[in-house]
N, C-alpha and C positions, 0 to 999 in steps of 0.2 A: 928486716922484719921477718918474723917466723911465717912459714907458709904451710897450710894444711890443704889437702886435696879431697874433693868429693869423689867417692868411688862410684856410687849409684845415686841417681837423682830421680825421685818420683815424678810422674807426669804432671801432677798438679803443682808441685813445687817449681817445676820448670816454667809452667805458665805464670806463676806468681813472679818469678824472676824477670820474665820477658815483659810483663805488664807494669813493672815498677822501677823507679830509679834508686830507691832506698827502702830499707826495712828497719824497724826499731826493735831492739831486744826486749823481750818480755822478762827474760832472766835465764839462769843457767843452773843445771844440777850436775851430779856426777856422771849422768848418762847422756845429757844433751843440752844444747842451747836452743832457745825458742825465739823465733823472729816473727813479728806481727806485721802484716800488710795493712795498708790503709782501709781495705774493705773487710778486715777482720779475720783473714785466714792466717793460720799459724804454721810456719815452716819449721821443721825440726832438723837441726844439725846434730846428728846422732853419733855417739861414740860406740854404739852397738852395731851389729851387722844386719839387723832386721830392717826390712823395707816397708814403705807405705807410700801412697800417692803424694803425701806431704813431707816425706822424709828424705834427707840427704845423708847417706852414710859416709863418715869421714875415714881417712886412711890411718889416723892415729889420734890419740888423746892429746889435747892441747891445754897447757896451763893457762895460756892467754885467754882462750875461749871460756874456760871454767870460771874465770874471774869477771866475766862480763856482767854488768849491772843493768837493771831495767832502764829503758830510755836511750841507751847508747845506739848509735846509728851505724848500719852497714850500707855502704854505697854499692850499687850493682852495675857491673859492666858485662859485656858479652863473654868475658873470660873469668871473672872473679867477683867475690864479695869482699869489700875492703873496709877494714876497721883500723883505727889508728894504731892498734897494737898487734894485729894479725891479718893476714890475707888468706882467704879461702878460695882456692882455685876450683873452677867449675867447668872449664872448657874441655876436659877429658872425661867427664862423668859419663857413665853408662846409663842410658835411660831405663827406668823400671816401670812396668805396668802389671797389674794383677792379671792372672790367667782367667780365662772364661770358665764359668762353672761347667764341670763335666763329670760324667759317671752315672751309674744307675742308682736311683734312690732305693735305699734299704727299706725292708718292711718296717712298719711302725714299731712292732715289738722289739726288733733288733736295735733300732735307734734309741728306744727307751732303755734297753739294757746297757748300751754304750754310755748313755748319759748318766745312768745310775752308778755305773762302775767309776766313771770319771769323778762324779760327785763324792763317792766314798773315798777316793784317793785324795781329793782336795781336803776333805774333812779330816783325814788322817795327818796330812802334811801341813796344812794351813788352817787349823780349826777356828782361829780367832781373827783372821785377816779379812777386813772389810765385811761383806755380807756373806762370807763363806758358810757360816753356821746356819744359814737359811736354805742352803742348797737341798739337803736331804729332806727337811721338813716340807719344803714346797713340792718337791718331786712326788712325795707320798701324800701330800695334802694333810699333814699332821701338825699340831701345834708346836712352835719352836720354844726355845728358852724364853723366860719371861722378859729378860732385858732387851730382847730384839722383837718382841711381839708387836710393837707399834709399827715397825718397818714391815713386818710380815703382813699386817693388816692392809697397808698401802699396796703391797704386791698382789694380794688376793683381790683387792678392788680392781686393780689393773687387769688381772687375769679374767675376772668376770666381765669387765667391759670389752675385752678383746673377743671373748667367746660370744658375746651378744652383738658385737659390732657397733656398740654405742660410743660415739665420740663424746657425747655429753657426759657419760659415766667415766670415760677415760680421763677427761680433763683434770678433775681434782687429784687423781692418783699420780698423773704426770707432774703436776705442780708440786705435789708432796715429795716425790722422789728425786726430781732434778735438783742437782746441787747438794744432795744429802750425803754427807761424809766429808772427809778431809782430803787435802792435797790438791795437786794441779788438775786431777780428774777425779772428783768425788765418786764414791761407790755407786750412787744412784745413776750418775751419768754413764759409768761403765756398763751398768746393767742395760741401759737403753741402747748403748752401742752394740752389745751382743744381740739384743732383740731385733733392732732395725737391720743389722747386717744379715741376720738369718732370713728375715722376711724379704728383704730386697735382693739378696743374692739367689734365694730359692723361692720366688713368689708363688709357685704352685703349691707350696706347703703352708701358705698363709691362710688363716680363717677368714680374711677380709676380702671384700670385693675390691676391684681396681680403684674405684673412687674412694672407698674407705681407707685403703692402703695409702693413697696419696694424701688424704686428710690427716692420717696419723703421722706420717713423715713431717708434714708442714706444721702440725700442732706441736710436735716435740721440738722442731727447729726454731719456731717462733718463741717458744718458752725458754729455750736454752740461751738465746741471746739476751734475755732479761735476768735469768736466775742463776747462771753458772759462769764458769771461766771461759775465756776466749779459746783456750786449747780444747776444752770439752766441746764447745760449740763447733769447732772445726772438725773434730773427730766424729761428732754426730752427723755432720753434713756428709762426711765420707760414707758413713753407714747407710744414710738415706740413698746413696748412689750404689749401694751394694758392694762397697769396698772398704778398705781400712788397712790396719797393720797386718802383715802377712801371717802373724801368729793367730790372729782372730780368724782370718780367712781359712787357714788350714784346719782350725778347730771346727768351724761350721761345716766345711766340706767333709771332714772326717766323721762328724756326727751324722751327716746326711747320706754319704756314700760308703763310708768305711775306709776311704782312702784320702789322706794317709792314715795309717793305723794309729790308734790311741797312744801307743808307746812312743810315737814320733811327735804328735801334736800336743799332747797334754804337758810334757815338761817345758816345751817352748811357750805354751800359753801361760804357765805359772811363772815364767820369767818376765812376763809383761807387767811392769810396774810392781809396787809393793803388794797390792791386792787386786789390781785391775783385771788380771786374767781370771781369777775366781769370780769376780763380780760380773764380768762379761759372760762367763759360763752360766751364771744364774739367769741372765737375760736370754741366753740360748735355751735354757731349760723352760723358761716362760714361753718361748716360741714353739718348742716341741710340744708342750702340754696343751697348747691352744690349737693344734692342727686338727683339721676337720675329721681325720680318720682315727683320732686318738680314742681308744676304747678303755683305757685304764681308769680306775677310780682310787 
């Protein structure tokens, strides 16, 4: 039987393995296999090298894994995940956990300049991917193209709700954006991943009080379980904990502290899904624009 080995295993994926005897496949893509736990968490067996709390990076691509179909079962032991056609060794995996946020927060104007430059590059390289065409209009609060104006309206509604701290106003915008778009992680979900990760990783930069912050997290998580995919719901839960894919984490930290530099984090961010990186950047833009010390109009 072919054997594939896990190189790095995220801390939450390891918890899922230790708490269950089997996981069922959600499906496979060219980049990963997705396994669902009984309590709804999605573990990602990834052919890429990027880590997250729910990701296990594999040492090679596997034709057997790429042909997995939904519902097929992987049995879990202390050393491996076993499927009738392939074994995934996990006993030599290196544990992975995100780094604690560190560094000095940049002045607001500098953060805004970094965000604007990143948005300009995304607009040049991926002008029609996901919600990318809304990045610059939202940053400058200018009307977008007509064909995406209805999405922009929902984003503005969410922006106004966050500025005012109104959970009641946020509710309709959240419900309108969650699940909006195509794919395993629709663009609206990726937007919320960027927003929540920013707020929860750097809570001092949130416009919300602690209780409002917790309510927003819970509001989005509760809605995600009803309105979107299991994968998106799992990724949003990570964002509510202030963590996620390392490409998202380095982008948030780069926007807040300048480290790593944009030349390092932006190309990695844009490799995150077909449009997920740009959509998450729009969520980060939303977070930056709602910060208490933001003075731009």
